[in-house]
C-alpha positions in Angstrom: 13.2 -24.6 30.5 15.0 -21.7 32.0 16.5 -19.0 29.7 20.0 -19.7 30.7 19.6 -23.4 29.9 18.0 -22.7 26.4 20.5 -20.0 25.5 23.6 -21.4 27.4 24.1 -17.8 28.5 24.7 -15.8 31.8 23.1 -12.5 32.2 24.8 -9.3 33.6 21.6 -8.6 35.8 17.9 -9.6 36.1 16.8 -6.4 33.9 19.1 -7.9 31.1 17.7 -11.3 31.4 14.2 -9.9 31.3 14.9 -8.0 28.2 16.4 -11.1 26.3 13.5 -13.3 27.9 11.0 -10.9 26.4 12.8 -10.9 23.1 13.3 -14.7 22.9 9.6 -15.5 23.8 8.2 -13.0 21.5 10.4 -14.7 18.6 9.2 -18.1 19.5 5.7 -17.3 19.4 6.1 -15.1 16.2 7.7 -18.2 14.7 4.5 -20.2 14.9 2.4 -17.0 13.7 4.3 -16.6 10.9 4.4 -20.3 10.0 0.5 -20.1 10.1 0.2 -16.7 8.0 2.7 -18.2 5.4 0.2 -20.9 4.6 -2.2 -18.0 3.5 0.2 -16.0 1.6 0.4 -13.2 4.4 3.2 -11.6 6.5 2.6 -10.6 10.0 2.2 -7.0 9.0 -0.6 -7.8 6.2 -2.3 -9.7 8.7 -2.1 -7.1 11.3 -3.8 -4.6 8.8 -6.2 -6.9 7.9 -7.4 -7.5 11.4 -7.4 -3.6 12.1 -9.7 -3.2 9.1 -11.8 -6.1 10.3 -12.3 -4.3 13.7 -13.6 -1.3 11.6 -16.6 -3.2 10.6 -18.0 -1.9 7.1 -16.3 1.6 7.8 -13.5 2.5 5.5 -10.7 4.0 7.3 -7.5 6.4 6.8 -4.1 4.9 6.2 -3.1 7.2 9.0 -5.6 5.3 11.5 -4.0 2.1 10.4 -0.3 3.3 11.1 -1.5 4.5 14.5 -2.9 1.1 15.6 0.0 -0.9 14.0 2.1 -3.3 16.3 5.2 -2.8 14.4 4.9 1.1 13.8 8.1 1.2 11.3 6.3 -0.6 8.5 5.8 0.7 5.4 1.7 1.0 5.5 1.6 2.4 2.1 3.5 -0.4 0.7 1.5 -3.0 2.7 -1.7 -1.2 1.5 -0.6 -1.7 -2.0 0.2 -5.6 -1.8 -3.2 -6.2 -0.1 -5.1 -4.4 -2.7 -3.4 -6.3 -5.4 -4.4 -9.5 -3.5 -7.9 -8.4 -3.4 -7.9 -8.5 0.5 -8.7 -4.9 0.8 -10.3 -2.0 -1.1 -8.9 1.4 -1.4 -10.6 4.5 -2.7 -10.4 8.1 -2.7 -11.8 10.2 0.5 -14.8 12.2 -0.4 -13.6 15.3 1.7 -10.0 15.1 0.7 -9.0 13.7 -2.7 -5.4 13.5 -1.3 -6.4 10.8 1.4 -7.4 7.4 0.8 -9.7 5.5 2.5 -9.3 1.8 3.0 -11.9 -1.1 4.0 -11.6 -5.0 4.2 -13.1 -7.0 1.2 -15.4 -9.9 1.4 -12.3 -12.1 0.1 -10.2 -10.4 3.1 -12.6 -11.4 5.6 -12.9 -15.0 4.2 -9.2 -15.1 4.7 -9.2 -14.0 8.5 -11.9 -16.3 9.1 -9.6 -19.2 8.0 -6.9 -17.8 9.9 -8.9 -17.1 13.0 -7.9 -20.9 14.2 -4.5 -19.9 14.6 -5.0 -17.7 17.5 -6.1 -20.9 19.4 -3.0 -23.1 18.3 -0.8 -20.3 19.6 -2.8 -19.8 22.8 -2.3 -23.5 23.3 1.5 -22.8 23.5 0.7 -20.6 26.4 -2.2 -23.2 28.0 0.1 -24.3 30.9 -0.5 -20.7 32.5 -3.2 -20.3 34.7 -5.7 -17.2 34.0 -4.4 -15.6 36.8 -0.8 -15.9 35.6 -1.9 -14.6 31.9 -3.5 -11.6 33.4 -0.6 -10.7 35.9 1.7 -11.1 32.8 -0.5 -9.0 30.8 -0.6 -6.1 33.4 3.2 -6.5 34.0 3.9 -6.0 30.0 1.4 -3.1 29.9 3.1 -1.3 32.8 6.5 -2.2 31.4 5.5 -0.6 27.9 3.7 2.4 29.3 6.6 3.2 31.6 8.7 3.0 28.4 6.4 5.3 26.5 6.4 7.9 29.4 10.2 8.5 29.2 
């Protein structure tokens, strides 16, 4: 369905339409993701932290590294870490070199929760299954280009 029909709205130009379209599409996909995560007692930012930590393997990392890799950079990572520690999904310990720093790693329980959630990725991908592989690549390239231009300003 065209965005004009779905929102019953007109746009001042194609750039305005694009911004609203990206926001709407992101919102629709996030609704699905949040529904899946809620079943596991997680928020999307908590899930993002767990995925970052899983990507580090058995290596503990600083909170700063997690902040740098977050999708939503305005998140209060320290508070998210506290909640995940409380849920026993991650482990936090003092850094050997600097006792003011904390190192964080994913726990066995955190890995188990992520393995249960992994199927969610396929469910969400199914919502985009009508796009060809070429269209997906093109869309990824265009979104990268749009985001990179924004960062360089």
